[in-house]
BAFI-3210 file (N, C-alpha, C; in Angstrom, 3 decimals, decimal comma, padded with zeros to 6 digits):
// residues 259
n [1|2|3|4|5|6|7|8|9|10|11|12|13|14|15|16|17|18|19|20|21|22|23|24|25|26|27|28|29|30|31|32|33|34|35|36|37|38|39|40|41|42|43|44|45|46|47|48|49|50|51|52|53|54|55|56|57|58|59|60|61|62|63|64|65|66|67|68|69|70|71|72|73|74|75|76|77|78|79|80|81|82|83|84|85|86|87|88|89|90|91|92|93|94|95|96|97|98|99|100|101|102|103|104|105|106|107|108|109|110|111|112|113|114|115|116|117|118|119|120|121|122|123|124|125|126|127|128|129|130|131|132|133|134|135|136|137|138|139|140|141|142|143|144|145|146|147|148|149|150|151|152|153|154|155|156|157|158|159|160|161|162|163|164|165|166|167|168|169|170|171|172|173|174|175|176|177|178|179|180|181|182|183|184|185|186|187|188|189|190|191|192|193|194|195|196|197|198|199|200|201|202|203|204|205|206|207|208|209|210|211|212|213|214|215|216|217|218|219|220|221|222|223|224|225|226|227|228|229|230|231|232|233|234|235|236|237|238|239|240|241|242|243|244|245|246|247|248|249|250|251|252|253|254|255|256|257|258|259]
n.u [-019,463|-019,400|-016,802|-014,508|-012,274|-009,468|-007,852|-004,387|-003,858|-003,538|-002,166|-001,434|-000,552|002,370|002,538|004,313|004,388|005,690|008,318|011,825|013,945|013,422|013,745|012,126|011,120|009,119|007,057|004,150|002,616|000,868|-001,037|-002,777|-005,548|-005,942|-005,158|-005,364|-003,028|-003,403|-002,279|-001,454|-001,791|000,210|001,670|000,355|000,865|001,114|000,061|000,556|-002,169|-003,829|-005,896|-007,578|-009,718|-012,266|-014,012|-014,857|-015,699|-015,755|-013,763|-013,080|-009,980|-007,960|-005,383|-004,872|-005,973|-007,494|-009,966|-009,971|-010,068|-011,411|-010,425|-010,882|-009,042|-009,060|-007,872|-008,531|-007,241|-007,198|-006,937|-005,944|-006,448|-005,852|-008,721|-010,560|-012,312|-015,867|-016,182|-018,005|-019,450|-018,969|-017,929|-015,938|-012,501|-009,549|-006,173|-004,230|-002,288|-002,682|-004,094|-006,127|-009,160|-009,934|-012,090|-012,133|-012,234|-010,025|-008,684|-005,568|-002,437|000,424|002,308|003,050|001,019|-001,142|-003,326|-002,506|-003,339|-004,690|-006,002|-004,420|-003,464|-001,687|000,995|003,983|007,298|009,770|010,029|008,561|008,835|006,498|003,569|004,113|003,440|000,587|-001,397|-003,008|-006,239|-008,456|-006,437|-004,419|-002,680|-001,686|-001,312|000,548|001,908|002,366|004,678|006,726|008,901|010,082|011,410|012,007|010,327|007,604|005,697|004,584|002,302|002,300|000,265|001,334|002,122|004,449|006,457|007,423|009,577|008,842|009,537|008,247|007,582|006,533|003,859|000,499|-002,667|-005,885|-007,814|-009,103|-008,066|-010,075|-012,613|-012,709|-013,731|-012,552|-011,168|-013,155|-014,014|-015,360|-014,172|-015,336|-014,928|-012,370|-011,758|-011,904|-009,623|-007,727|-007,943|-006,665|-004,095|-002,901|-001,809|-002,479|-001,191|001,431|002,311|005,536|006,363|005,027|006,379|009,014|012,320|014,211|013,088|012,660|014,136|012,817|011,411|010,265|009,602|011,323|012,328|011,343|010,894|012,700|013,711|011,639|012,104|012,987|012,971|015,625|016,924|017,058|016,329|013,015|011,471|011,497|013,613|014,897|013,458|013,942|015,996|016,890|018,807|019,556|017,893|017,659|017,620|015,154|013,344|011,435|009,937|009,887|008,087|005,792|006,656|006,273|008,322|009,965|011,101|013,738|013,799]
n.v [-002,794|-006,304|-008,094|-010,416|-012,518|-014,637|-017,058|-017,014|-015,653|-013,021|-010,402|-008,361|-004,943|-003,138|-000,028|002,841|005,575|007,414|007,494|006,734|004,936|006,752|009,189|011,670|010,699|010,789|013,437|014,653|012,344|009,750|008,256|006,367|004,298|001,000|-001,821|-004,706|-006,482|-007,895|-010,743|-010,589|-012,310|-011,622|-012,888|-014,831|-017,455|-019,830|-022,927|-026,342|-028,514|-027,125|-025,193|-023,013|-021,038|-020,351|-017,396|-015,924|-013,674|-010,083|-007,793|-005,180|-003,547|-002,054|-001,268|-000,536|001,113|-000,295|-002,932|-006,207|-009,754|-012,747|-015,976|-019,375|-022,196|-025,206|-027,254|-026,649|-024,511|-021,253|-017,805|-014,344|-012,022|-009,318|-007,613|-007,540|-005,178|-005,391|-008,101|-010,840|-012,342|-015,764|-016,552|-018,185|-017,858|-017,921|-019,235|-019,531|-021,392|-020,900|-019,403|-016,488|-014,479|-010,971|-010,218|-011,695|-011,022|-010,537|-012,906|-014,641|-014,727|-015,569|-012,966|-013,463|-014,960|-013,350|-011,293|-008,477|-005,158|-005,739|-004,918|-004,785|-005,630|-005,674|-006,358|-008,113|-006,986|-008,239|-011,604|-013,911|-012,475|-011,382|-009,224|-005,802|-003,452|-001,322|-001,663|-000,123|001,375|001,359|001,405|000,528|-001,173|-000,941|-003,380|-002,995|-004,126|-007,430|-008,924|-010,923|-009,479|-008,177|-010,162|-011,742|-010,090|-007,842|-004,949|-002,382|000,117|002,521|004,246|006,766|007,391|006,341|004,159|000,825|-002,065|-005,334|-008,507|-011,328|-013,515|-012,728|-012,534|-011,429|-009,925|-009,869|-007,031|-004,247|-002,709|-003,041|-000,909|001,601|004,133|005,328|007,751|009,623|009,737|011,283|012,655|014,215|015,182|016,366|014,529|011,986|011,806|011,932|009,425|007,887|008,284|010,710|013,764|017,224|019,921|022,282|025,305|025,932|028,646|029,770|029,018|029,266|030,653|028,806|026,379|025,627|025,779|027,553|029,223|032,185|035,640|037,162|035,630|035,724|034,867|032,788|029,537|026,570|024,304|021,378|020,250|019,706|021,421|020,736|021,203|021,111|021,461|021,170|019,438|016,388|013,285|010,779|008,015|005,794|005,133|003,205|002,086|002,217|000,227|-000,985|001,028|002,862|005,197|008,077|009,208|011,964|015,007|017,988|020,811|022,271|025,323|026,838|029,774]
n.w [013,018|013,016|014,548|013,177|014,005|013,653|015,482|015,896|013,554|014,119|016,192|019,076|018,667|019,550|021,074|020,062|019,950|018,286|019,106|019,306|021,036|023,078|021,830|019,906|016,885|014,988|014,895|016,737|017,398|019,128|021,875|020,663|019,737|021,010|018,998|016,845|014,853|011,694|010,026|006,693|003,696|001,293|-000,585|-002,085|-003,048|-005,605|-005,328|-006,146|-006,667|-004,971|-006,149|-005,610|-003,399|-000,946|-000,776|002,104|003,747|003,721|005,486|007,908|008,358|010,684|010,167|007,588|004,556|002,732|002,468|003,944|003,316|004,570|003,928|002,878|002,372|000,324|001,834|004,409|005,661|007,021|006,042|005,668|003,049|000,702|-000,241|-003,292|-005,378|-005,712|-005,105|-004,211|-001,230|-000,261|-002,671|-005,098|-005,372|-007,251|-007,354|-009,968|-012,334|-015,009|-017,981|-017,365|-017,320|-017,836|-016,310|-014,022|-010,964|-008,293|-008,663|-008,762|-010,454|-012,579|-014,182|-016,801|-017,826|-018,028|-019,976|-022,130|-021,092|-018,785|-015,594|-012,528|-009,111|-005,930|-006,647|-007,267|-006,830|-006,928|-007,812|-005,590|-003,222|-002,322|-002,615|-003,429|-004,811|-005,252|-003,004|-001,472|-000,757|-003,503|-005,386|-008,283|-010,968|-014,352|-016,753|-019,399|-021,712|-022,625|-023,978|-026,128|-026,939|-024,817|-023,586|-020,646|-019,227|-018,430|-019,406|-017,353|-016,086|-013,635|-011,155|-010,886|-013,407|-014,225|-016,158|-016,071|-016,174|-015,289|-013,869|-015,578|-014,106|-011,758|-009,368|-009,440|-008,575|-010,100|-010,891|-008,910|-005,882|-002,971|-001,374|-002,720|-002,407|-000,289|-000,101|000,098|002,663|005,542|008,389|010,349|013,074|015,363|017,298|016,177|014,577|016,594|017,723|015,887|016,542|015,923|016,909|017,924|015,882|016,102|014,670|013,275|013,106|015,196|017,431|019,938|019,391|020,349|020,041|017,410|014,128|012,397|014,014|015,754|015,247|013,760|011,801|009,245|005,815|005,624|004,419|004,318|006,930|008,869|012,312|012,674|011,039|008,376|004,954|003,664|001,398|-002,119|-002,195|-003,282|-002,419|-003,155|-003,213|-004,527|-007,141|-008,883|-010,954|-013,639|-015,538|-015,463|-015,555|-017,715|-018,343|-016,471|-013,555|-013,601|-012,216|-010,268|-010,562|-007,946|-006,909|-005,075|-003,203]
ca.u [-019,294|-019,030|-015,423|-014,321|-010,844|-009,058|-006,738|-003,137|-003,656|-003,467|-001,498|-001,525|000,532|002,998|002,497|005,621|004,192|006,620|009,630|012,857|014,851|013,135|013,871|010,982|011,489|007,949|006,343|002,679|002,057|000,688|-002,384|-003,572|-006,428|-005,371|-005,648|-004,683|-002,486|-003,785|-001,309|-002,035|-001,063|000,477|002,444|-000,588|001,662|000,343|000,458|-000,036|-003,195|-004,727|-006,085|-008,340|-010,241|-013,601|-014,053|-015,894|-016,260|-014,933|-013,641|-012,356|-008,664|-007,547|-003,991|-004,745|-007,160|-008,281|-010,594|-009,348|-011,037|-011,091|-010,597|-010,749|-008,464|-009,681|-007,287|-008,996|-006,437|-007,763|-005,951|-006,427|-005,858|-006,422|-009,977|-010,742|-013,619|-016,988|-016,073|-019,121|-019,198|-019,190|-017,498|-014,671|-011,413|-008,550|-004,758|-004,095|-001,130|-003,319|-004,622|-007,380|-009,789|-009,855|-013,249|-011,993|-011,769|-009,420|-007,908|-004,129|-001,745|001,696|002,134|003,242|-000,218|-002,207|-003,342|-002,196|-004,490|-005,323|-005,809|-003,959|-003,035|-000,845|001,987|005,329|008,415|010,720|009,277|008,735|008,915|005,178|003,106|004,644|002,765|-000,874|-002,065|-003,895|-007,626|-008,738|-005,242|-004,274|-001,585|-002,103|-000,367|000,498|002,293|002,951|005,197|008,030|009,957|010,735|012,024|011,463|009,720|006,391|005,666|003,452|002,160|001,864|-000,661|002,082|002,466|005,755|006,477|008,482|009,667|008,755|009,704|006,956|007,348|005,911|002,444|-000,368|-004,098|-006,653|-008,838|-008,760|-008,152|-011,404|-012,837|-012,187|-014,251|-011,914|-010,756|-014,326|-014,398|-015,427|-013,872|-016,356|-014,454|-010,954|-011,599|-011,687|-008,214|-006,933|-007,951|-005,682|-002,755|-002,383|-002,038|-002,543|000,054|001,784|003,094|006,893|006,502|004,425|007,229|010,126|013,518|014,979|012,346|012,613|014,934|011,982|010,631|010,609|009,018|012,372|012,812|010,559|011,592|013,608|013,168|011,012|013,049|012,479|013,564|017,070|017,474|017,156|015,315|011,935|010,794|012,378|014,699|014,480|013,388|014,132|017,405|017,248|019,216|019,971|016,690|017,591|017,394|013,753|012,510|011,393|009,431|009,791|006,832|005,743|006,733|006,330|009,621|009,865|012,306|014,061|014,022]
ca.v [-004,031|-007,438|-008,515|-011,828|-012,738|-016,034|-017,247|-017,327|-014,772|-011,636|-010,185|-006,987|-004,051|-002,369|001,395|003,488|006,994|008,227|007,552|005,747|004,999|007,951|010,381|011,861|010,529|011,236|014,331|014,682|011,002|009,189|008,020|005,677|003,258|-000,339|-002,548|-005,947|-006,568|-009,125|-011,224|-010,570|-013,135|-010,861|-013,717|-015,529|-018,511|-020,779|-024,266|-027,430|-029,273|-026,206|-024,152|-021,843|-020,994|-019,780|-016,051|-016,023|-012,418|-008,884|-007,258|-003,921|-003,685|-000,714|-001,009|-000,195|001,755|-001,285|-003,996|-007,510|-010,840|-014,025|-017,015|-020,759|-023,077|-026,547|-028,123|-026,226|-023,418|-019,912|-016,754|-013,030|-011,464|-008,039|-007,829|-006,812|-004,540|-006,135|-009,539|-011,216|-013,375|-017,148|-016,680|-018,910|-017,090|-018,927|-019,013|-020,435|-021,386|-021,020|-018,091|-016,020|-013,376|-009,697|-010,038|-012,561|-010,138|-011,158|-014,086|-014,396|-015,484|-015,029|-011,908|-013,987|-015,604|-012,349|-010,572|-007,047|-004,328|-006,189|-004,098|-005,690|-005,034|-006,558|-006,808|-008,392|-006,313|-009,329|-012,851|-014,643|-011,619|-010,890|-008,004|-004,524|-002,360|-001,230|-002,353|000,830|001,352|001,920|001,482|-000,508|-001,055|-001,365|-004,210|-002,421|-005,051|-008,738|-009,149|-011,616|-008,514|-007,830|-011,392|-012,247|-008,980|-007,227|-003,504|-001,952|001,551|002,811|005,365|008,007|007,570|005,735|002,888|-000,037|-003,454|-006,242|-009,909|-011,959|-014,581|-012,153|-012,852|-010,288|-010,223|-009,157|-006,134|-003,033|-002,900|-002,692|000,346|002,634|005,436|005,682|009,151|010,453|009,623|012,521|012,307|014,957|015,909|016,161|013,372|010,784|011,802|011,641|007,973|007,311|008,551|011,967|014,813|018,557|020,463|023,667|025,859|026,313|030,095|030,171|028,538|030,110|030,352|027,670|025,145|025,259|026,705|028,550|029,933|033,581|036,535|037,771|034,610|035,785|034,686|031,638|028,370|025,604|023,348|020,586|020,613|019,543|022,400|020,206|021,763|020,159|021,733|021,228|018,469|015,053|012,288|009,470|007,680|004,644|005,588|002,051|001,481|002,618|-000,926|-001,383|002,225|003,379|006,569|008,531|009,838|013,419|015,724|019,437|021,339|023,290|026,148|027,450|031,202]
ca.w [012,233|013,834|014,339|012,885|014,145|013,668|016,396|015,212|012,410|014,565|017,467|019,532|018,277|020,618|020,769|020,176|020,161|017,503|019,763|019,008|022,186|023,834|020,992|019,013|015,484|014,236|015,811|016,789|017,420|020,455|022,405|019,656|020,258|020,885|017,830|016,506|013,501|010,998|009,045|005,353|002,725|000,075|-001,514|-002,979|-003,677|-006,406|-004,889|-006,932|-005,969|-004,256|-007,158|-005,203|-002,048|-000,816|-000,217|003,128|004,215|003,631|006,834|008,112|008,972|011,129|009,825|006,173|004,003|002,000|003,236|003,798|003,170|005,192|002,918|003,327|001,363|000,322|002,862|005,718|006,203|006,931|005,821|005,267|001,833|000,301|-000,954|-004,544|-005,527|-006,292|-004,870|-003,347|-000,245|-000,687|-004,062|-005,237|-005,968|-007,598|-007,645|-011,105|-013,221|-016,322|-018,399|-016,764|-018,022|-017,127|-015,441|-012,851|-009,911|-007,130|-009,014|-008,752|-011,498|-013,047|-015,174|-018,159|-018,248|-018,060|-021,258|-022,106|-020,763|-017,546|-014,390|-011,481|-007,848|-005,102|-007,621|-006,756|-007,476|-007,158|-007,631|-004,351|-002,038|-001,957|-003,277|-002,952|-005,496|-005,304|-001,905|-000,800|-001,221|-004,814|-006,222|-009,302|-011,936|-015,690|-017,502|-020,742|-022,786|-022,315|-025,323|-026,148|-027,229|-023,553|-023,078|-019,393|-018,516|-018,966|-019,214|-016,544|-015,862|-012,288|-011,011|-011,027|-014,808|-014,463|-016,894|-015,562|-016,590|-014,156|-014,254|-015,898|-013,134|-010,569|-009,196|-009,175|-008,513|-011,114|-010,385|-008,180|-004,436|-002,462|-000,645|-003,614|-001,996|000,980|-000,110|000,356|004,061|006,313|009,777|011,101|014,251|015,670|018,166|015,371|014,186|017,787|017,964|014,974|017,069|015,392|017,890|017,322|015,322|016,387|013,572|013,688|013,262|016,468|018,518|020,354|018,586|020,871|019,793|015,998|013,306|011,731|015,018|016,001|014,251|012,940|010,871|008,031|004,554|005,596|003,736|005,204|007,485|009,980|013,592|012,596|010,123|007,029|004,072|003,437|000,141|-003,276|-002,059|-003,712|-001,351|-003,764|-003,064|-005,361|-008,467|-009,676|-011,530|-015,036|-016,399|-015,444|-015,608|-019,073|-018,293|-015,086|-013,143|-013,811|-010,954|-010,355|-010,149|-006,912|-006,878|-003,798|-003,314]
c.u [-018,819|-017,619|-015,378|-012,822|-010,566|-007,829|-005,499|-002,854|-003,556|-002,719|-001,589|-000,308|001,051|003,052|003,861|005,515|005,166|008,004|010,540|013,926|014,677|013,219|012,674|011,470|010,365|007,127|004,831|002,061|001,903|-000,775|-003,291|-004,416|-005,782|-005,979|-004,815|-004,172|-002,870|-002,706|-001,991|-001,162|-000,917|001,247|001,539|000,126|000,749|000,841|-000,185|-001,033|-004,151|-004,995|-006,783|-008,820|-011,600|-013,511|-015,196|-016,523|-015,265|-014,948|-012,902|-011,039|-008,191|-006,137|-003,798|-006,043|-008,059|-008,938|-009,862|-010,445|-010,523|-011,404|-010,350|-010,226|-009,130|-009,121|-007,637|-008,231|-007,148|-006,649|-006,665|-005,713|-006,460|-007,660|-010,019|-012,148|-014,629|-016,790|-017,122|-018,702|-019,606|-018,847|-016,147|-013,661|-010,223|-007,138|-004,396|-002,744|-001,628|-003,877|-005,961|-007,917|-009,728|-010,994|-013,149|-011,396|-011,217|-008,601|-006,431|-003,447|-000,403|001,445|002,251|001,981|-001,394|-002,173|-002,994|-003,471|-005,202|-005,004|-005,516|-003,634|-002,227|000,246|003,347|006,365|009,494|009,978|009,614|008,758|007,567|004,853|003,635|003,893|001,253|-001,545|-003,007|-005,271|-007,771|-007,558|-005,194|-003,075|-002,097|-000,985|-000,438|000,771|002,902|003,452|006,515|009,202|010,742|011,379|011,342|010,781|008,408|006,441|004,406|003,455|001,581|000,919|000,042|002,407|003,792|005,610|007,670|008,444|009,725|008,912|008,346|006,663|006,764|004,422|001,679|-001,814|-004,846|-007,705|-008,263|-008,920|-009,497|-011,410|-012,328|-012,715|-013,663|-011,553|-011,923|-014,734|-014,328|-015,243|-014,719|-015,826|-013,017|-010,733|-011,359|-010,219|-007,327|-006,865|-007,005|-004,254|-002,132|-002,785|-002,025|-001,171|000,212|002,674|004,486|007,049|005,915|005,261|008,255|011,373|014,326|014,330|012,366|013,438|014,110|011,234|011,130|010,106|010,068|012,922|012,063|011,392|012,534|012,914|012,617|012,022|012,346|013,217|015,091|017,720|017,628|016,020|014,283|011,167|011,821|013,538|014,170|014,508|013,593|015,622|017,842|017,554|019,561|018,772|016,577|017,283|015,920|012,818|012,575|010,961|009,265|008,433|006,917|005,710|006,772|007,684|009,410|011,192|012,483|014,365|014,928]
c.v [-005,159|-007,909|-010,018|-012,086|-014,228|-016,157|-017,671|-016,441|-013,310|-011,567|-008,702|-006,171|-003,302|-000,904|002,026|004,998|007,887|008,330|006,432|005,885|006,305|009,237|010,480|011,781|010,958|012,129|014,175|013,304|010,535|009,017|007,385|004,592|001,890|-001,058|-003,787|-005,874|-007,915|-009,505|-011,316|-011,399|-012,339|-011,683|-014,396|-016,629|-019,488|-022,186|-025,330|-028,219|-028,416|-025,032|-022,910|-021,946|-020,322|-018,435|-016,002|-014,676|-011,284|-008,188|-005,928|-004,202|-002,296|-000,340|-000,605|000,429|000,768|-002,272|-005,311|-008,569|-012,074|-015,125|-018,389|-021,602|-024,453|-027,480|-027,660|-025,085|-022,091|-018,885|-015,458|-012,611|-010,079|-008,300|-006,974|-006,215|-005,489|-007,648|-009,929|-012,288|-014,745|-017,347|-017,380|-018,048|-018,029|-018,360|-020,004|-020,301|-021,635|-019,662|-017,771|-014,855|-012,109|-009,512|-010,862|-011,762|-010,927|-012,396|-013,722|-015,284|-014,844|-013,980|-012,437|-014,653|-014,642|-011,602|-009,100|-006,237|-004,733|-005,229|-005,031|-004,905|-006,076|-007,205|-007,011|-007,600|-007,314|-010,637|-013,541|-013,803|-011,043|-009,568|-006,745|-003,338|-002,476|-002,091|-001,430|000,819|002,035|001,983|000,329|-000,191|-001,575|-002,166|-003,785|-003,455|-006,313|-009,302|-009,917|-010,685|-008,153|-009,040|-011,855|-011,165|-008,585|-005,741|-003,124|-000,433|001,766|004,009|006,700|008,316|006,956|004,397|002,074|-001,407|-004,331|-007,666|-010,555|-013,163|-014,052|-012,484|-011,577|-010,762|-009,341|-008,276|-004,903|-003,307|-002,359|-001,351|001,539|004,027|005,891|007,163|010,103|010,454|010,975|012,172|013,100|015,739|015,510|014,915|012,081|010,678|011,477|010,138|007,242|007,587|009,827|013,092|016,188|019,082|021,924|024,161|026,263|027,811|030,579|029,722|029,599|029,736|029,159|026,335|024,693|026,248|027,796|029,436|031,361|034,478|037,184|036,803|034,659|035,647|033,509|030,451|027,379|024,555|022,494|020,977|020,502|020,524|021,913|020,756|020,698|020,409|021,820|020,263|017,096|014,091|010,876|009,153|006,530|005,124|004,427|001,329|001,787|001,444|-001,306|-000,190|002,814|004,833|006,971|009,158|011,341|014,099|017,224|019,912|022,449|024,041|026,753|028,928|031,664]
c.w [013,160|013,482|014,090|012,867|014,241|014,547|015,620|014,017|012,817|015,891|017,815|019,131|019,492|020,217|021,017|020,345|019,419|018,096|019,315|020,086|022,965|023,051|020,050|017,569|014,551|015,158|015,716|016,662|018,867|020,805|021,358|020,310|020,038|019,679|017,604|015,073|012,908|009,998|007,678|004,418|001,430|-000,948|-002,541|-003,764|-004,396|-006,096|-005,764|-006,094|-005,171|-005,189|-006,656|-003,774|-002,079|-000,107|000,790|003,430|004,049|004,987|006,833|008,811|009,391|010,715|008,367|005,689|003,270|002,960|002,987|003,727|003,902|004,189|003,535|002,174|001,413|001,384|004,274|006,353|005,971|006,758|005,488|003,987|001,605|-000,557|-002,220|-004,589|-006,169|-006,203|-003,846|-002,352|-000,802|-002,164|-004,106|-005,990|-006,125|-007,659|-008,741|-011,783|-014,637|-016,699|-017,730|-017,589|-017,178|-016,122|-014,164|-011,701|-008,727|-007,433|-009,112|-009,784|-011,800|-014,127|-016,597|-018,708|-018,295|-019,386|-021,073|-021,852|-019,489|-016,405|-013,226|-010,213|-007,075|-005,961|-006,963|-007,534|-007,843|-006,893|-006,320|-003,097|-001,629|-002,626|-002,623|-003,554|-005,341|-004,246|-001,136|-001,449|-002,572|-005,750|-007,213|-010,188|-013,268|-016,348|-018,972|-021,828|-022,206|-023,634|-025,246|-026,450|-025,970|-022,883|-021,797|-018,570|-019,189|-018,637|-018,448|-016,427|-014,476|-012,274|-011,200|-012,477|-015,175|-015,176|-016,432|-016,228|-015,347|-014,670|-014,498|-015,001|-011,829|-010,559|-008,875|-009,155|-009,510|-010,442|-009,708|-006,688|-003,932|-001,740|-001,444|-003,282|-000,658|001,038|000,150|001,825|004,764|007,788|010,778|012,292|014,558|016,513|017,400|014,970|015,382|018,052|017,013|015,437|016,556|016,339|017,218|016,893|015,728|015,261|014,054|013,916|014,590|017,668|018,907|019,560|019,079|020,518|018,344|015,182|012,635|012,718|015,200|014,888|013,353|011,910|009,543|006,780|004,509|004,934|004,755|005,637|008,529|011,258|013,589|011,634|008,704|006,179|003,711|002,141|-000,990|-003,237|-002,443|-002,539|-001,884|-003,795|-003,971|-006,782|-009,405|-010,285|-013,018|-015,965|-016,476|-015,563|-017,007|-019,120|-016,840|-014,812|-013,340|-012,443|-011,226|-009,820|-009,149|-006,814|-005,488|-004,020|-002,169]
res [m|k|k|l|l|v|k|g|l|s|f|g|l|h|k|k|g|g|r|n|n|g|t|i|s|v|p|r|r|g|a|i|v|k|r|l|y|r|f|i|d|t|h|r|v|i|l|p|g|i|p|g|f|l|f|i|r|s|l|y|d|p|n|r|s|a|k|i|a|l|i|l|y|p|n|g|i|l|a|y|i|l|s|a|n|y|t|a|e|q|e|t|v|l|n|l|n|a|p|v|k|r|k|d|k|g|w|s|n|y|l|k|l|l|p|s|g|t|i|i|f|n|l|e|l|i|p|g|l|g|g|k|y|s|r|a|a|g|n|s|v|l|l|l|r|n|d|p|k|f|k|n|h|v|l|i|k|l|k|s|g|e|h|r|l|i|s|n|n|s|i|a|s|v|g|i|v|s|n|h|q|h|f|l|r|n|y|k|k|a|g|v|i|r|r|f|g|i|r|p|r|v|r|p|f|a|m|n|p|v|d|h|p|m|a|g|r|t|k|g|g|c|q|e|q|n|r|n|g|k|l|t|l|g|i|s|t|r|h|n|k|n|i|n|l|i|l|l|t|r|r|q|t|k|i|k|r|l|h]
***
């Protein structure tokens, strides 16, 4: 695919190889292909006098699973945004402070102006901080209810089945994130994965006892641990407990028991 880069919107990434001050923090990483990082406008700020822009071209971004789009604002400014599914080139996409329809793919608006049942992506968790939810390929969020009953909030449903209350002043884009068939990609050979910076894995049980807590043939029956001896199965990885005010229904999880 022909590259289309805009000067000032990208810079070279520094390779870290999974190290933090020389210590391996993420194992099996390194030797990644050089790549540029593209600045993505996840804020989609609604500016007065600039209602929309021209969708120029959909592009590949090596830093994410979704495709990005190069856009041109009426004042001549170029920017990259997350591309929505089924958005054609040379199509006008708008940032509006007015009601929009569900079929307006890629259009951005405040949640309070979107009808109930709208599928959205690039959703802000806190107004003004930019999109945080649903930015991966094929992802989306369902706006369940936009009701005055919730006062300054709307009810959304995440892909995990979780129901949350979000401020109705947050901005989101209508539609589904592009490249929805990303999960069907066939990498074909190990060399492709190596170019992503993922190196071969050695099973802990195949190591020597000095190299891993689970190593050695006499360690049979021990619980799964990492190199530091911390249990890795059945332990909650969620640390944010102060969300009861905005969380109505928790996500469905499988209970893993330790033996």
